[in-house]
VMD Tcl script that builds the backbone (N, CA, C; Angstrom):
set m [mol new atoms 528]
animate dup $m
set s [atomselect $m all]
$s set {name element resname resid chain x y z} {
  {N N MET 1 A 0.837 -1.185 0.000}
  {CA C MET 1 A 0.000 0.000 0.000}
  {C C MET 1 A 0.880 1.247 0.000}
  {N N ALA 2 A 0.532 2.201 -0.814}
  {CA C ALA 2 A 1.246 3.474 -0.861}
  {C C ALA 2 A 0.885 4.266 0.392}
  {N N GLU 3 A 1.888 4.675 1.133}
  {CA C GLU 3 A 1.629 5.324 2.414}
  {C C GLU 3 A 1.257 6.796 2.283}
  {N N ALA 4 A 2.120 7.594 1.702}
  {CA C ALA 4 A 1.924 9.037 1.697}
  {C C ALA 4 A 0.791 9.489 0.784}
  {N N LEU 5 A 0.559 8.791 -0.303}
  {CA C LEU 5 A -0.451 9.221 -1.274}
  {C C LEU 5 A -1.830 8.625 -1.011}
  {N N SER 6 A -1.928 7.675 -0.120}
  {CA C SER 6 A -3.213 7.077 0.212}
  {C C SER 6 A -3.963 8.059 1.101}
  {N N PRO 7 A -5.237 8.274 0.988}
  {CA C PRO 7 A -6.212 7.609 0.140}
  {C C PRO 7 A -6.495 8.341 -1.169}
  {N N ALA 8 A -5.661 9.323 -1.551}
  {CA C ALA 8 A -5.914 10.095 -2.765}
  {C C ALA 8 A -5.814 9.245 -4.026}
  {N N ILE 9 A -5.000 8.221 -4.013}
  {CA C ILE 9 A -4.801 7.349 -5.176}
  {C C ILE 9 A -5.782 6.185 -5.080}
  {N N PRO 10 A -6.506 5.895 -6.164}
  {CA C PRO 10 A -7.436 4.755 -6.132}
  {C C PRO 10 A -6.717 3.446 -5.800}
  {N N ASP 11 A -7.412 2.561 -5.103}
  {CA C ASP 11 A -6.842 1.267 -4.720}
  {C C ASP 11 A -6.317 0.495 -5.923}
  {N N SER 12 A -7.042 0.562 -7.049}
  {CA C SER 12 A -6.615 -0.185 -8.240}
  {C C SER 12 A -5.289 0.348 -8.782}
  {N N THR 13 A -5.065 1.647 -8.679}
  {CA C THR 13 A -3.806 2.238 -9.140}
  {C C THR 13 A -2.672 1.874 -8.190}
  {N N GLU 14 A -2.946 1.876 -6.893}
  {CA C GLU 14 A -1.938 1.443 -5.921}
  {C C GLU 14 A -1.548 -0.010 -6.161}
  {N N ALA 15 A -2.539 -0.841 -6.431}
  {CA C ALA 15 A -2.270 -2.263 -6.686}
  {C C ALA 15 A -1.420 -2.426 -7.947}
  {N N LEU 16 A -1.707 -1.629 -8.968}
  {CA C LEU 16 A -0.934 -1.691 -10.207}
  {C C LEU 16 A 0.513 -1.247 -9.960}
  {N N ALA 17 A 0.701 -0.192 -9.176}
  {CA C ALA 17 A 2.057 0.267 -8.852}
  {C C ALA 17 A 2.824 -0.825 -8.109}
  {N N THR 18 A 2.170 -1.464 -7.166}
  {CA C THR 18 A 2.814 -2.541 -6.415}
  {C C THR 18 A 3.186 -3.700 -7.331}
  {N N ALA 19 A 2.281 -4.047 -8.242}
  {CA C ALA 19 A 2.551 -5.139 -9.180}
  {C C ALA 19 A 3.738 -4.803 -10.089}
  {N N VAL 20 A 3.799 -3.572 -10.581}
  {CA C VAL 20 A 4.911 -3.145 -11.435}
  {C C VAL 20 A 6.228 -3.234 -10.668}
  {N N LEU 21 A 6.230 -2.716 -9.458}
  {CA C LEU 21 A 7.458 -2.736 -8.662}
  {C C LEU 21 A 7.889 -4.157 -8.321}
  {N N LYS 22 A 6.951 -5.004 -7.966}
  {CA C LYS 22 A 7.297 -6.393 -7.646}
  {C C LYS 22 A 7.843 -7.111 -8.867}
  {N N ARG 23 A 7.225 -6.873 -10.019}
  {CA C ARG 23 A 7.712 -7.493 -11.245}
  {C C ARG 23 A 9.119 -7.010 -11.569}
  {N N ALA 24 A 9.358 -5.714 -11.400}
  {CA C ALA 24 A 10.700 -5.168 -11.649}
  {C C ALA 24 A 11.706 -5.762 -10.669}
  {N N CYS 25 A 11.333 -5.880 -9.409}
  {CA C CYS 25 A 12.232 -6.483 -8.413}
  {C C CYS 25 A 12.543 -7.929 -8.770}
  {N N ASP 26 A 11.516 -8.694 -9.106}
  {CA C ASP 26 A 11.710 -10.103 -9.452}
  {C C ASP 26 A 12.638 -10.272 -10.648}
  {N N ALA 27 A 12.541 -9.340 -11.601}
  {CA C ALA 27 A 13.374 -9.411 -12.805}
  {C C ALA 27 A 14.697 -8.664 -12.646}
  {N N GLU 28 A 14.895 -8.071 -11.461}
  {CA C GLU 28 A 16.098 -7.292 -11.180}
  {C C GLU 28 A 16.290 -6.164 -12.193}
  {N N LEU 29 A 15.196 -5.456 -12.475}
  {CA C LEU 29 A 15.211 -4.334 -13.405}
  {C C LEU 29 A 14.945 -3.041 -12.643}
  {N N LYS 30 A 15.529 -1.960 -13.128}
  {CA C LYS 30 A 15.354 -0.638 -12.527}
  {C C LYS 30 A 14.466 0.226 -13.417}
  {N N LEU 31 A 13.684 1.096 -12.772}
  {CA C LEU 31 A 12.724 1.955 -13.453}
  {C C LEU 31 A 13.097 3.423 -13.286}
  {N N ALA 32 A 12.749 4.231 -14.291}
  {CA C ALA 32 A 12.932 5.680 -14.228}
  {C C ALA 32 A 11.712 6.344 -14.849}
  {N N THR 33 A 11.521 7.621 -14.516}
  {CA C THR 33 A 10.440 8.400 -15.121}
  {C C THR 33 A 10.982 9.732 -15.607}
  {N N ALA 34 A 10.351 10.253 -16.650}
  {CA C ALA 34 A 10.608 11.597 -17.166}
  {C C ALA 34 A 9.229 12.236 -17.313}
  {N N GLU 35 A 8.888 13.117 -16.382}
  {CA C GLU 35 A 7.513 13.613 -16.281}
  {C C GLU 35 A 7.419 15.113 -16.477}
  {N N SER 36 A 6.373 15.502 -17.165}
  {CA C SER 36 A 6.073 16.916 -17.340}
  {C C SER 36 A 4.751 17.225 -16.639}
  {N N CYS 37 A 3.618 16.945 -17.260}
  {CA C CYS 37 A 2.326 17.348 -16.706}
  {C C CYS 37 A 1.978 16.662 -15.386}
  {N N THR 38 A 2.613 15.556 -15.076}
  {CA C THR 38 A 2.348 14.867 -13.813}
  {C C THR 38 A 3.233 15.388 -12.682}
  {N N GLY 39 A 4.219 16.202 -12.991}
  {CA C GLY 39 A 5.031 16.846 -11.974}
  {C C GLY 39 A 5.716 15.915 -10.993}
  {N N GLY 40 A 6.023 14.700 -11.411}
  {CA C GLY 40 A 6.711 13.758 -10.539}
  {C C GLY 40 A 5.783 12.829 -9.771}
  {N N LEU 41 A 4.501 12.855 -10.088}
  {CA C LEU 41 A 3.537 12.026 -9.364}
  {C C LEU 41 A 3.792 10.536 -9.564}
  {N N VAL 42 A 4.192 10.132 -10.767}
  {CA C VAL 42 A 4.485 8.711 -11.005}
  {C C VAL 42 A 5.681 8.297 -10.151}
  {N N ALA 43 A 6.726 9.113 -10.152}
  {CA C ALA 43 A 7.911 8.815 -9.339}
  {C C ALA 43 A 7.540 8.752 -7.863}
  {N N SER 44 A 6.707 9.663 -7.428}
  {CA C SER 44 A 6.289 9.682 -6.029}
  {C C SER 44 A 5.580 8.387 -5.653}
  {N N LEU 45 A 4.685 7.932 -6.502}
  {CA C LEU 45 A 3.962 6.698 -6.213}
  {C C LEU 45 A 4.913 5.497 -6.207}
  {N N LEU 46 A 5.844 5.461 -7.149}
  {CA C LEU 46 A 6.773 4.334 -7.232}
  {C C LEU 46 A 7.759 4.284 -6.064}
  {N N THR 47 A 7.936 5.401 -5.378}
  {CA C THR 47 A 8.821 5.401 -4.212}
  {C C THR 47 A 8.035 5.287 -2.906}
  {N N ASP 48 A 6.741 5.144 -3.011}
  {CA C ASP 48 A 5.873 5.151 -1.834}
  {C C ASP 48 A 5.411 3.756 -1.417}
  {N N VAL 49 A 5.835 2.731 -2.139}
  {CA C VAL 49 A 5.393 1.364 -1.843}
  {C C VAL 49 A 6.489 0.662 -1.038}
  {N N PRO 50 A 6.221 0.375 0.226}
  {CA C PRO 50 A 7.248 -0.249 1.070}
  {C C PRO 50 A 7.682 -1.620 0.539}
  {N N GLY 51 A 8.957 -1.913 0.692}
  {CA C GLY 51 A 9.474 -3.241 0.374}
  {C C GLY 51 A 9.929 -3.452 -1.049}
  {N N CYS 52 A 9.534 -2.578 -1.974}
  {CA C CYS 52 A 9.969 -2.792 -3.360}
  {C C CYS 52 A 10.260 -1.482 -4.088}
  {N N SER 53 A 10.239 -0.374 -3.383}
  {CA C SER 53 A 10.509 0.900 -4.041}
  {C C SER 53 A 11.957 1.012 -4.513}
  {N N HIS 54 A 12.834 0.119 -4.045}
  {CA C HIS 54 A 14.234 0.142 -4.499}
  {C C HIS 54 A 14.364 -0.165 -5.991}
  {N N ALA 55 A 13.306 -0.651 -6.626}
  {CA C ALA 55 A 13.330 -0.881 -8.072}
  {C C ALA 55 A 13.292 0.442 -8.845}
  {N N PHE 56 A 12.900 1.514 -8.161}
  {CA C PHE 56 A 12.865 2.829 -8.805}
  {C C PHE 56 A 14.246 3.457 -8.733}
  {N N GLU 57 A 14.830 3.787 -9.897}
  {CA C GLU 57 A 16.201 4.300 -9.952}
  {C C GLU 57 A 16.249 5.823 -9.862}
  {N N ARG 58 A 15.439 6.521 -10.640}
  {CA C ARG 58 A 15.392 7.984 -10.574}
  {C C ARG 58 A 14.245 8.535 -11.395}
  {N N GLY 59 A 13.946 9.802 -11.105}
  {CA C GLY 59 A 12.902 10.497 -11.845}
  {C C GLY 59 A 13.373 11.873 -12.267}
  {N N PHE 60 A 12.892 12.301 -13.418}
  {CA C PHE 60 A 13.177 13.634 -13.946}
  {C C PHE 60 A 11.851 14.373 -14.037}
  {N N VAL 61 A 11.753 15.520 -13.395}
  {CA C VAL 61 A 10.581 16.381 -13.558}
  {C C VAL 61 A 11.024 17.496 -14.487}
  {N N VAL 62 A 10.476 17.485 -15.693}
  {CA C VAL 62 A 10.922 18.384 -16.754}
  {C C VAL 62 A 9.714 19.149 -17.302}
  {N N TYR 63 A 9.288 20.116 -16.550}
  {CA C TYR 63 A 8.063 20.848 -16.873}
  {C C TYR 63 A 8.262 21.849 -18.006}
  {N N THR 64 A 9.465 22.414 -18.126}
  {CA C THR 64 A 9.715 23.408 -19.179}
  {C C THR 64 A 10.486 22.782 -20.340}
  {N N ASP 65 A 10.445 23.469 -21.460}
  {CA C ASP 65 A 11.217 23.020 -22.627}
  {C C ASP 65 A 12.708 22.982 -22.293}
  {N N GLU 66 A 13.179 23.993 -21.553}
  {CA C GLU 66 A 14.592 24.062 -21.185}
  {C C GLU 66 A 14.984 22.872 -20.317}
  {N N ALA 67 A 14.120 22.500 -19.382}
  {CA C ALA 67 A 14.410 21.348 -18.523}
  {C C ALA 67 A 14.481 20.067 -19.353}
  {N N LYS 68 A 13.586 19.917 -20.307}
  {CA C LYS 68 A 13.613 18.738 -21.172}
  {C C LYS 68 A 14.942 18.669 -21.920}
  {N N SER 69 A 15.396 19.811 -22.395}
  {CA C SER 69 A 16.648 19.866 -23.136}
  {C C SER 69 A 17.854 19.635 -22.223}
  {N N GLU 70 A 17.904 20.350 -21.103}
  {CA C GLU 70 A 19.073 20.280 -20.219}
  {C C GLU 70 A 19.189 18.942 -19.496}
  {N N LEU 71 A 18.087 18.420 -18.972}
  {CA C LEU 71 A 18.155 17.209 -18.158}
  {C C LEU 71 A 18.077 15.919 -18.975}
  {N N LEU 72 A 17.365 15.957 -20.095}
  {CA C LEU 72 A 17.176 14.739 -20.880}
  {C C LEU 72 A 17.935 14.755 -22.206}
  {N N GLY 73 A 18.572 15.872 -22.521}
  {CA C GLY 73 A 19.355 15.961 -23.750}
  {C C GLY 73 A 18.532 16.070 -25.019}
  {N N ILE 74 A 17.298 16.541 -24.905}
  {CA C ILE 74 A 16.438 16.673 -26.082}
  {C C ILE 74 A 16.810 17.948 -26.826}
  {N N ASP 75 A 16.972 17.829 -28.134}
  {CA C ASP 75 A 17.259 18.979 -28.976}
  {C C ASP 75 A 16.089 19.954 -28.882}
  {N N ILE 76 A 16.371 21.192 -28.509}
  {CA C ILE 76 A 15.321 22.202 -28.372}
  {C C ILE 76 A 14.600 22.417 -29.703}
  {N N GLY 77 A 15.307 22.184 -30.814}
  {CA C GLY 77 A 14.683 22.300 -32.133}
  {C C GLY 77 A 13.573 21.279 -32.332}
  {N N LEU 78 A 13.747 20.072 -31.800}
  {CA C LEU 78 A 12.709 19.043 -31.879}
  {C C LEU 78 A 11.459 19.513 -31.142}
  {N N ILE 79 A 11.665 20.103 -29.973}
  {CA C ILE 79 A 10.529 20.601 -29.189}
  {C C ILE 79 A 9.836 21.738 -29.924}
  {N N LYS 80 A 10.602 22.642 -30.500}
  {CA C LYS 80 A 10.020 23.784 -31.224}
  {C C LYS 80 A 9.264 23.315 -32.468}
  {N N ARG 81 A 9.800 22.317 -33.174}
  {CA C ARG 81 A 9.149 21.822 -34.393}
  {C C ARG 81 A 7.847 21.081 -34.102}
  {N N HIS 82 A 7.847 20.254 -33.084}
  {CA C HIS 82 A 6.708 19.365 -32.841}
  {C C HIS 82 A 5.834 19.775 -31.661}
  {N N GLY 83 A 6.362 20.606 -30.796}
  {CA C GLY 83 A 5.660 20.988 -29.574}
  {C C GLY 83 A 6.029 20.036 -28.451}
  {N N ALA 84 A 6.006 20.565 -27.240}
  {CA C ALA 84 A 6.388 19.755 -26.080}
  {C C ALA 84 A 5.426 18.590 -25.865}
  {N N VAL 85 A 4.193 18.757 -26.278}
  {CA C VAL 85 A 3.189 17.700 -26.136}
  {C C VAL 85 A 3.003 17.058 -27.508}
  {N N SER 86 A 3.845 16.054 -27.775}
  {CA C SER 86 A 3.839 15.401 -29.086}
  {C C SER 86 A 4.482 14.027 -28.969}
  {N N GLU 87 A 4.229 13.201 -29.956}
  {CA C GLU 87 A 4.846 11.873 -29.972}
  {C C GLU 87 A 6.375 11.949 -30.031}
  {N N PRO 88 A 6.958 12.769 -30.936}
  {CA C PRO 88 A 8.427 12.800 -30.979}
  {C C PRO 88 A 9.064 13.226 -29.657}
  {N N VAL 89 A 8.459 14.176 -28.968}
  {CA C VAL 89 A 9.027 14.633 -27.698}
  {C C VAL 89 A 8.828 13.583 -26.609}
  {N N ALA 90 A 7.673 12.937 -26.585}
  {CA C ALA 90 A 7.454 11.874 -25.593}
  {C C ALA 90 A 8.481 10.758 -25.783}
  {N N ARG 91 A 8.720 10.361 -27.023}
  {CA C ARG 91 A 9.720 9.322 -27.297}
  {C C ARG 91 A 11.115 9.782 -26.866}
  {N N ALA 92 A 11.465 11.034 -27.201}
  {CA C ALA 92 A 12.783 11.567 -26.837}
  {C C ALA 92 A 12.932 11.669 -25.320}
  {N N MET 93 A 11.867 12.000 -24.622}
  {CA C MET 93 A 11.917 12.074 -23.158}
  {C C MET 93 A 12.195 10.698 -22.552}
  {N N ALA 94 A 11.487 9.675 -23.024}
  {CA C ALA 94 A 11.708 8.320 -22.492}
  {C C ALA 94 A 13.122 7.850 -22.797}
  {N N GLU 95 A 13.574 8.079 -24.019}
  {CA C GLU 95 A 14.916 7.659 -24.401}
  {C C GLU 95 A 15.979 8.460 -23.646}
  {N N GLY 96 A 15.727 9.755 -23.426}
  {CA C GLY 96 A 16.645 10.570 -22.635}
  {C C GLY 96 A 16.689 10.121 -21.184}
  {N N GLY 97 A 15.524 9.770 -20.635}
  {CA C GLY 97 A 15.482 9.258 -19.267}
  {C C GLY 97 A 16.262 7.967 -19.124}
  {N N LEU 98 A 16.181 7.139 -20.138}
  {CA C LEU 98 A 16.926 5.874 -20.128}
  {C C LEU 98 A 18.428 6.127 -20.258}
  {N N SER 99 A 18.816 6.979 -21.192}
  {CA C SER 99 A 20.242 7.203 -21.432}
  {C C SER 99 A 20.914 7.986 -20.303}
  {N N ARG 100 A 20.144 8.739 -19.534}
  {CA C ARG 100 A 20.724 9.542 -18.450}
  {C C ARG 100 A 20.432 8.946 -17.079}
  {N N SER 101 A 20.262 7.635 -17.058}
  {CA C SER 101 A 20.033 6.936 -15.794}
  {C C SER 101 A 20.677 5.553 -15.878}
  {N N HIS 102 A 20.525 4.797 -14.807}
  {CA C HIS 102 A 20.970 3.408 -14.779}
  {C C HIS 102 A 19.768 2.476 -14.850}
  {N N ALA 103 A 18.633 3.026 -15.267}
  {CA C ALA 103 A 17.397 2.251 -15.347}
  {C C ALA 103 A 17.388 1.361 -16.585}
  {N N ASP 104 A 16.535 0.357 -16.533}
  {CA C ASP 104 A 16.318 -0.542 -17.667}
  {C C ASP 104 A 15.082 -0.145 -18.464}
  {N N ILE 105 A 14.149 0.536 -17.783}
  {CA C ILE 105 A 12.890 0.957 -18.397}
  {C C ILE 105 A 12.605 2.383 -17.939}
  {N N ALA 106 A 12.264 3.252 -18.902}
  {CA C ALA 106 A 11.933 4.638 -18.562}
  {C C ALA 106 A 10.597 5.011 -19.186}
  {N N LEU 107 A 9.747 5.617 -18.378}
  {CA C LEU 107 A 8.436 6.107 -18.805}
  {C C LEU 107 A 8.491 7.616 -18.938}
  {N N SER 108 A 7.881 8.150 -20.001}
  {CA C SER 108 A 7.725 9.601 -20.114}
  {C C SER 108 A 6.243 9.951 -20.209}
  {N N VAL 109 A 5.930 11.133 -19.686}
  {CA C VAL 109 A 4.558 11.659 -19.716}
  {C C VAL 109 A 4.651 13.141 -20.043}
  {N N THR 110 A 3.968 13.571 -21.106}
  {CA C THR 110 A 3.907 14.988 -21.458}
  {C C THR 110 A 2.509 15.286 -21.989}
  {N N GLY 111 A 1.886 16.304 -21.436}
  {CA C GLY 111 A 0.528 16.583 -21.857}
  {C C GLY 111 A -0.002 17.891 -21.312}
  {N N TYR 112 A -1.289 18.086 -21.572}
  {CA C TYR 112 A -1.996 19.265 -21.087}
  {C C TYR 112 A -3.003 18.820 -20.035}
  {N N ALA 113 A -2.804 19.264 -18.815}
  {CA C ALA 113 A -3.756 18.930 -17.755}
  {C C ALA 113 A -5.062 19.700 -17.940}
  {N N GLU 114 A -4.963 20.856 -18.585}
  {CA C GLU 114 A -6.155 21.656 -18.883}
  {C C GLU 114 A -5.893 22.461 -20.146}
  {N N SER 115 A -6.952 22.921 -20.790}
  {CA C SER 115 A -6.810 23.700 -22.018}
  {C C SER 115 A -6.159 25.046 -21.727}
  {N N THR 116 A -5.378 25.511 -22.721}
  {CA C THR 116 A -4.765 26.833 -22.650}
  {C C THR 116 A -5.025 27.521 -23.989}
  {N N PRO 117 A -4.750 28.828 -24.075}
  {CA C PRO 117 A -4.961 29.531 -25.350}
  {C C PRO 117 A -4.027 29.076 -26.473}
  {N N GLU 118 A -2.957 28.359 -26.132}
  {CA C GLU 118 A -2.003 27.883 -27.132}
  {C C GLU 118 A -2.719 26.967 -28.129}
  {N N PRO 119 A -2.470 27.130 -29.440}
  {CA C PRO 119 A -3.117 26.255 -30.426}
  {C C PRO 119 A -2.811 24.777 -30.164}
  {N N GLY 120 A -3.833 23.958 -30.163}
  {CA C GLY 120 A -3.666 22.520 -29.962}
  {C C GLY 120 A -3.575 22.101 -28.514}
  {N N ALA 121 A -3.605 23.058 -27.583}
  {CA C ALA 121 A -3.478 22.747 -26.155}
  {C C ALA 121 A -4.837 22.350 -25.584}
  {N N VAL 122 A -5.230 21.128 -25.891}
  {CA C VAL 122 A -6.527 20.600 -25.480}
  {C C VAL 122 A -6.373 19.896 -24.134}
  {N N GLY 123 A -7.148 20.306 -23.174}
  {CA C GLY 123 A -7.077 19.694 -21.854}
  {C C GLY 123 A -7.281 18.196 -21.909}
  {N N GLY 124 A -6.401 17.460 -21.267}
  {CA C GLY 124 A -6.506 16.005 -21.225}
  {C C GLY 124 A -5.757 15.286 -22.328}
  {N N LEU 125 A -5.107 16.027 -23.241}
  {CA C LEU 125 A -4.295 15.394 -24.291}
  {C C LEU 125 A -2.931 15.063 -23.698}
  {N N VAL 126 A -2.584 13.778 -23.691}
  {CA C VAL 126 A -1.327 13.350 -23.073}
  {C C VAL 126 A -0.630 12.323 -23.968}
  {N N HIS 127 A 0.675 12.514 -24.140}
  {CA C HIS 127 A 1.513 11.555 -24.859}
  {C C HIS 127 A 2.397 10.838 -23.839}
  {N N PHE 128 A 2.473 9.522 -23.983}
  {CA C PHE 128 A 3.290 8.661 -23.125}
  {C C PHE 128 A 4.275 7.908 -24.005}
  {N N ALA 129 A 5.414 7.557 -23.447}
  {CA C ALA 129 A 6.342 6.651 -24.132}
  {C C ALA 129 A 7.078 5.850 -23.070}
  {N N VAL 130 A 7.437 4.633 -23.445}
  {CA C VAL 130 A 8.265 3.783 -22.597}
  {C C VAL 130 A 9.433 3.300 -23.449}
  {N N ALA 131 A 10.636 3.540 -22.927}
  {CA C ALA 131 A 11.855 3.049 -23.578}
  {C C ALA 131 A 12.436 1.944 -22.709}
  {N N ARG 132 A 12.933 0.911 -23.362}
  {CA C ARG 132 A 13.525 -0.226 -22.654}
  {C C ARG 132 A 14.878 -0.539 -23.279}
  {N N ARG 133 A 15.881 -0.728 -22.432}
  {CA C ARG 133 A 17.208 -1.084 -22.953}
  {C C ARG 133 A 17.090 -2.340 -23.810}
  {N N GLY 134 A 17.632 -2.265 -25.005}
  {CA C GLY 134 A 17.600 -3.407 -25.904}
  {C C GLY 134 A 16.256 -3.655 -26.547}
  {N N GLY 135 A 15.326 -2.727 -26.389}
  {CA C GLY 135 A 13.994 -2.928 -26.952}
  {C C GLY 135 A 13.486 -1.665 -27.613}
  {N N PRO 136 A 12.307 -1.739 -28.157}
  {CA C PRO 136 A 11.735 -0.583 -28.848}
  {C C PRO 136 A 11.178 0.440 -27.858}
  {N N THR 137 A 11.033 1.668 -28.331}
  {CA C THR 137 A 10.336 2.698 -27.570}
  {C C THR 137 A 8.891 2.670 -28.037}
  {N N VAL 138 A 7.980 2.539 -27.089}
  {CA C VAL 138 A 6.548 2.418 -27.383}
  {C C VAL 138 A 5.855 3.717 -27.018}
  {N N HIS 139 A 4.998 4.199 -27.906}
  {CA C HIS 139 A 4.266 5.452 -27.706}
  {C C HIS 139 A 2.772 5.163 -27.545}
  {N N ARG 140 A 2.125 6.008 -26.780}
  {CA C ARG 140 A 0.666 5.940 -26.625}
  {C C ARG 140 A 0.146 7.358 -26.413}
  {N N CYS 141 A -0.943 7.695 -27.087}
  {CA C CYS 141 A -1.579 8.996 -26.935}
  {C C CYS 141 A -2.976 8.784 -26.356}
  {N N GLU 142 A -3.324 9.592 -25.366}
  {CA C GLU 142 A -4.643 9.520 -24.749}
  {C C GLU 142 A -5.261 10.908 -24.736}
  {N N THR 143 A -6.560 10.963 -24.901}
  {CA C THR 143 A -7.308 12.201 -24.737}
  {C C THR 143 A -8.344 11.944 -23.649}
  {N N PHE 144 A -8.042 12.419 -22.451}
  {CA C PHE 144 A -8.899 12.171 -21.295}
  {C C PHE 144 A -10.053 13.157 -21.201}
  {N N GLY 145 A -9.946 14.264 -21.928}
  {CA C GLY 145 A -10.992 15.280 -21.879}
  {C C GLY 145 A -10.763 16.266 -20.748}
  {N N GLU 146 A -11.686 17.206 -20.646}
  {CA C GLU 146 A -11.608 18.265 -19.636}
  {C C GLU 146 A -12.088 17.720 -18.291}
  {N N ILE 147 A -11.227 16.948 -17.639}
  {CA C ILE 147 A -11.602 16.338 -16.358}
  {C C ILE 147 A -10.839 16.968 -15.189}
  {N N GLY 148 A -10.126 18.064 -15.456}
  {CA C GLY 148 A -9.396 18.774 -14.414}
  {C C GLY 148 A -7.984 18.228 -14.233}
  {N N ARG 149 A -7.151 19.032 -13.583}
  {CA C ARG 149 A -5.746 18.674 -13.385}
  {C C ARG 149 A -5.605 17.376 -12.596}
  {N N ALA 150 A -6.324 17.273 -11.504}
  {CA C ALA 150 A -6.218 16.067 -10.672}
  {C C ALA 150 A -6.696 14.841 -11.436}
  {N N GLY 151 A -7.800 14.975 -12.162}
  {CA C GLY 151 A -8.329 13.848 -12.934}
  {C C GLY 151 A -7.354 13.379 -14.002}
  {N N VAL 152 A -6.756 14.322 -14.710}
  {CA C VAL 152 A -5.784 13.973 -15.754}
  {C C VAL 152 A -4.573 13.280 -15.120}
  {N N ARG 153 A -4.086 13.805 -14.018}
  {CA C ARG 153 A -2.909 13.203 -13.384}
  {C C ARG 153 A -3.193 11.786 -12.901}
  {N N LEU 154 A -4.368 11.557 -12.352}
  {CA C LEU 154 A -4.716 10.201 -11.909}
  {C C LEU 154 A -4.806 9.246 -13.091}
  {N N LYS 155 A -5.389 9.700 -14.201}
  {CA C LYS 155 A -5.457 8.862 -15.413}
  {C C LYS 155 A -4.051 8.582 -15.938}
  {N N CYS 156 A -3.161 9.581 -15.861}
  {CA C CYS 156 A -1.778 9.398 -16.310}
  {C C CYS 156 A -1.072 8.324 -15.484}
  {N N LEU 157 A -1.323 8.304 -14.181}
  {CA C LEU 157 A -0.737 7.256 -13.337}
  {C C LEU 157 A -1.130 5.882 -13.852}
  {N N GLU 158 A -2.408 5.720 -14.108}
  {CA C GLU 158 A -2.935 4.428 -14.551}
  {C C GLU 158 A -2.313 3.999 -15.879}
  {N N VAL 159 A -2.337 4.887 -16.867}
  {CA C VAL 159 A -1.792 4.554 -18.186}
  {C C VAL 159 A -0.287 4.314 -18.113}
  {N N GLY 160 A 0.434 5.183 -17.421}
  {CA C GLY 160 A 1.881 5.031 -17.313}
  {C C GLY 160 A 2.279 3.721 -16.659}
  {N N LEU 161 A 1.585 3.360 -15.588}
  {CA C LEU 161 A 1.884 2.090 -14.917}
  {C C LEU 161 A 1.549 0.897 -15.807}
  {N N GLU 162 A 0.442 0.992 -16.542}
  {CA C GLU 162 A 0.100 -0.089 -17.484}
  {C C GLU 162 A 1.200 -0.259 -18.523}
  {N N MET 163 A 1.724 0.865 -19.023}
  {CA C MET 163 A 2.783 0.790 -20.036}
  {C C MET 163 A 4.063 0.203 -19.452}
  {N N MET 164 A 4.388 0.558 -18.227}
  {CA C MET 164 A 5.577 -0.018 -17.585}
  {C C MET 164 A 5.392 -1.521 -17.386}
  {N N GLN 165 A 4.194 -1.912 -16.994}
  {CA C GLN 165 A 3.907 -3.337 -16.800}
  {C C GLN 165 A 4.073 -4.096 -18.124}
  {N N GLU 166 A 3.581 -3.522 -19.203}
  {CA C GLU 166 A 3.739 -4.149 -20.520}
  {C C GLU 166 A 5.214 -4.243 -20.903}
  {N N ALA 167 A 5.986 -3.200 -20.594}
  {CA C ALA 167 A 7.414 -3.214 -20.924}
  {C C ALA 167 A 8.162 -4.274 -20.117}
  {N N LEU 168 A 7.676 -4.539 -18.930}
  {CA C LEU 168 A 8.298 -5.575 -18.100}
  {C C LEU 168 A 8.000 -6.973 -18.633}
  {N N GLY 169 A 6.979 -7.103 -19.454}
  {CA C GLY 169 A 6.627 -8.391 -20.046}
  {C C GLY 169 A 5.759 -9.216 -19.125}
  {N N GLN 170 A 5.029 -10.118 -19.701}
  {CA C GLN 170 A 4.098 -10.945 -18.951}
  {C C GLN 170 A 4.781 -11.805 -17.916}
  {N N ASP 171 A 5.988 -12.276 -18.211}
  {CA C ASP 171 A 6.664 -13.179 -17.282}
  {C C ASP 171 A 7.700 -12.478 -16.419}
  {N N GLY 172 A 7.821 -11.119 -16.581}
  {CA C GLY 172 A 8.781 -10.379 -15.769}
  {C C GLY 172 A 10.227 -10.564 -16.193}
  {N N GLN 173 A 10.454 -11.214 -17.318}
  {CA C GLN 173 A 11.828 -11.454 -17.774}
  {C C GLN 173 A 12.311 -10.269 -18.590}
  {N N ARG 174 A 13.596 -10.045 -18.557}
  {CA C ARG 174 A 14.198 -8.992 -19.356}
  {C C ARG 174 A 14.055 -9.365 -20.830}
  {N N ALA 175 A 13.416 -8.487 -21.572}
  {CA C ALA 175 A 13.253 -8.716 -23.008}
  {C C ALA 175 A 14.403 -8.054 -23.751}
  {N N ALA 176 A 14.882 -8.721 -24.776}
  {CA C ALA 176 A 16.008 -8.160 -25.543}
  {C C ALA 176 A 15.517 -7.464 -26.775}
}
mol reanalyze $m
mol bondsrecalc $m
mol representation Tube
mol addrep $m
């Protein structure tokens, strides 16, 4: 059970986080996150589960374009061309999180928690990516709708953890 975030996090999401961490521990794999719109919430949850949080290696909170570039090594031109909330940037964030850590699997989350005047800034639009050493980088786009900042962040936890679980594989073995 997640201690600090309970009862704000749904039981099903806590159970998923525990399952991901246990699977990573069993496979002796380390996890990392590169988060924008979630502000480190995924990392917080992954470090909040007693007995298996050691599977979490590190997290990057990269809310600005400059942070994405400086901490994850993303070319600022890529961000300017595609926008911070895009498939190419989500993929680059996950790959940057992997290359700048000792983790085996890195999740990225970049999106709009709410609509803004910026063109294309639709509340609830979120891009996710998971990079795995020796494996492909997988992308997923979700449109959660105008459900508020807290609602979007909770949905991001669920999707991000599902993607990490998929990257860990059904049997928890390191995939090449």
